[in-house]
Each structure stands twice: as structure tokens, then as C-alpha cells.
C-alpha positions in Angstrom: 63.5 175.7 119.4 62.0 176.3 122.8 64.3 175.2 125.6 62.2 173.9 128.5 62.7 172.8 132.1 60.4 170.6 134.2 60.4 171.2 137.9 58.5 168.7 140.1 59.5 166.5 143.0 57.3 163.6 141.7 59.5 161.6 139.3 56.5 160.2 137.4 55.1 163.7 136.8 58.5 164.9 135.5 58.8 161.9 133.2 55.3 162.4 131.9 55.7 166.1 131.2 59.2 165.5 129.7 57.8 162.9 127.3 54.9 165.2 126.4 57.1 168.2 125.7 59.7 166.1 123.8 56.8 164.9 121.5 56.7 168.4 120.0 59.6 168.9 117.5 59.9 172.6 118.4 60.4 172.0 122.2 63.5 170.5 123.8 63.6 169.6 127.5 67.1 170.7 128.5 66.8 170.3 132.2 64.8 168.6 135.0 64.7 169.7 138.7 63.3 168.1 141.8 62.8 171.3 143.8 63.3 175.1 143.7 67.0 175.0 144.7 67.7 172.5 141.9 65.7 174.6 139.4 67.7 177.7 140.2 71.0 175.8 139.7 69.8 174.4 136.4 68.5 177.8 135.1 71.8 179.5 136.2 73.9 176.9 134.4 72.0 176.9 131.0 69.6 179.0 129.0 66.0 178.0 129.6 63.1 179.7 127.8 60.2 178.2 129.7 60.1 176.4 133.1 57.1 174.4 134.2 57.2 174.6 138.0 55.2 172.7 140.6 53.9 174.8 143.5 54.3 172.2 146.2 57.8 170.9 146.6 60.2 170.2 149.5 63.1 172.5 150.4 62.0 175.3 148.2 58.4 175.6 146.9 57.4 176.8 143.5 56.4 180.3 144.6 59.8 181.1 146.1 61.5 179.4 143.1 59.5 181.5 140.7 60.7 184.7 142.4 64.4 183.6 142.1 64.0 182.3 138.6 62.5 185.6 137.4 65.3 187.5 139.1 68.0 185.8 137.1 70.0 187.8 134.5 68.3 185.8 131.8 65.1 184.7 133.4 63.0 181.9 132.0 59.3 182.3 131.6 57.4 180.4 134.3 54.3 178.3 134.1 53.0 177.2 137.5 51.6 173.7 137.9 48.9 173.3 140.4 45.9 171.4 141.7 43.2 174.0 141.4 40.7 173.1 144.1 43.4 172.5 146.7 46.2 174.9 146.0 45.7 178.3 147.7 49.1 179.5 146.7 48.4 180.1 143.0 47.7 183.8 143.4 51.0 184.2 145.2 52.8 182.3 142.4 51.3 184.7 139.7 52.2 187.7 141.8 55.7 186.4 142.1 56.2 186.6 138.3 54.7 183.4 136.9 53.4 183.9 133.3 50.5 181.6 133.9 49.4 178.4 135.4 48.1 175.0 134.4 46.2 172.4 136.2 48.0 169.1 136.4 45.1 167.3 134.6 45.2 169.8 131.8 44.8 168.3 128.3 48.2 167.5 126.8 47.5 169.7 123.8 46.8 172.6 126.0 50.0 172.2 127.9 51.9 172.3 124.6 49.9 175.3 123.6 50.7 177.0 126.9 54.5 176.5 126.4 54.3 178.1 123.0 52.2 181.0 124.1 54.4 181.8 127.1 57.6 181.4 125.0 56.1 184.0 122.6 55.5 186.5 125.3 51.8 185.8 126.0 50.3 184.4 129.2 48.4 181.2 129.7 45.7 182.7 131.9 42.5 180.7 131.7 39.7 183.4 132.1 37.3 181.5 134.3 39.9 179.9 136.5 41.8 183.1 136.8 38.7 185.0 138.0 37.9 182.2 140.5 41.5 182.2 141.9 41.8 185.9 142.3 38.3 186.3 143.7 38.9 183.6 146.2 42.4 184.3 147.4 43.0 188.0 146.7 41.1 190.4 149.0 41.6 193.9 147.8 42.2 196.6 150.4 41.4 200.3 149.8 45.1 201.2 149.5 45.7 198.5 146.9 42.6 199.6 144.9 43.6 203.3 145.1 47.2 202.5 144.0 45.9 200.3 141.1 43.5 203.0 140.0 46.3 205.6 139.9 48.2 203.3 137.6 45.2 202.7 135.4 44.5 206.4 135.1 47.9 206.9 133.6 46.9 204.7 130.6 45.3 206.1 127.5 41.7 205.0 126.7 42.9 202.6 124.1 45.4 201.1 126.4 42.7 200.6 129.0 40.6 198.7 126.3 43.6 196.5 125.6 44.2 195.9 129.3 40.6 194.9 129.9 40.8 192.2 127.3 44.3 191.1 128.4 42.9 190.7 131.9 40.3 188.4 130.6 43.0 186.1 129.3 42.9 187.1 125.6 46.0 186.7 123.4 47.4 189.5 121.4 45.8 188.0 118.3 42.4 187.9 120.1 42.8 191.5 121.2 43.8 192.7 117.7 40.7 191.0 116.2 38.4 192.3 118.9 39.5 195.9 118.7 40.2 196.0 115.0 44.0 196.6 115.4 47.2 195.2 114.0 48.8 192.6 116.3 52.0 194.6 116.2 50.1 197.6 117.5 48.6 195.5 120.3 52.2 194.3 121.3 53.3 198.0 121.5 50.3 198.8 123.7 51.0 195.8 126.0 54.6 196.8 126.3 53.7 200.3 127.4 50.9 199.0 129.7 53.4 196.8 131.6 55.8 199.7 132.0 53.2 202.1 133.1 51.7 199.7 135.6 55.2 198.8 136.9 54.7 195.0 136.4 56.8 192.4 134.6 54.2 190.3 132.8 50.6 190.1 131.6 49.3 188.1 134.7 50.5 190.8 137.1 48.9 193.4 134.8 45.6 191.5 135.0 45.8 191.5 138.8 46.2 195.3 138.8 43.3 195.6 136.4 41.1 193.6 138.8 42.3 195.6 141.8 41.2 198.8 140.1 37.8 197.3 139.2 38.6 197.5 135.4 37.3 193.9 135.0 34.5 192.1 136.8 
């Protein structure tokens, strides 16, 4: 059973997301929160596997909340909720440790799929949207690119192949099929990639890959 939390200052959004998640027999919404402070209180008081966190909230926004949630002793995975065309803070949310993001008008089936993917250790990183977001809001400087390239150079050629596909938003299963590997082998590669790059999740690894020019 996946234990979920919905964090949004809009009561109707919280209700809608809660109803959707509860429609899946393998997901249980164990907490709701109205802002970042409330989310941290809830996540400290109970075990939460996946938190759906709105970016724009009063008192404490979703970006700051994500940093605090990911710093907890037993951190939940975080999926950021955003309005794509208007929200310039998505890159910051991903860099803060979010495992992915969803648009608020995402198809309900995709929201459920995202929760399952993130709970299993993957990331919900839509390839096209991710590229647009990072290209628009992340302006790579020479020091960032040089540092990223140094991390990439520490990877084996096979690990770089895995990272390139990971950065495009592919799941472990997709990568295994594309590279002719066992999924368990891909998981091992991903684990070492995260350690070598000094990041905590796949989204941050994808950002490093783009900084280094590994992906277009």
C-alpha cells in the first residue's frame, strides 16, 4: 500500500486529488496539508511514501517545503504540482529534490501512474516538458558545465548510456529494453550514477546530464 499526502491550499484541489488517489486500491491518502508548514508537520508525525505538493502556497511554498520534506529522517518522495505555462519555479522544485512534476490538468490515469512510478523509485519526468522547463529556466554557466562534465567523466561508458536515457525521462524498464539489459542491472547502474554525481534522485541526475551537454 502506498501512503500518500496531498498538499495544496485549494480545498477543491485537495478533495479532487484525494478522491482520485483513493480510487486506486493500492494507494491510501493518509494526510492532507494546506501549506508547507502543515506538510512538514504531517510528514513528521506519520510515514508518508509520496507527497503531491503544490508549488504556490501561502506561508511556505512548495519549493521550500520540498527541501524540508526531503531532509526528514524518513523522507517521502515528492511530486510537484504546477501550472506549466505560468510557473517559473518548477526547475527550483526539481533541484530541491522533487522526484518529478505534474501539470494540474494531467489526465487522472497519468497522476495515478506517476504516484506508482515515484513510489517504486523512478521519476515522473515528461521528456518534452522537462526539456522545455530546463531550457527556459536553467541558464548553465561555464563553472556549472565544467563541474557537471567532471562528474560525467567519472562514469563508465555504459553508465553514461544509462544516464542519457534516464535524462530523457525513460523508466528502468524502458532503459533495460533499449540497451538490452536486465532491469536489475539498470537499477544497479542508476544507484551508482546517483552516488557518483552526488545527487539524490533521477531528476537531479538529468539536470547534471543536461549541464554537461550529455543530452540535447
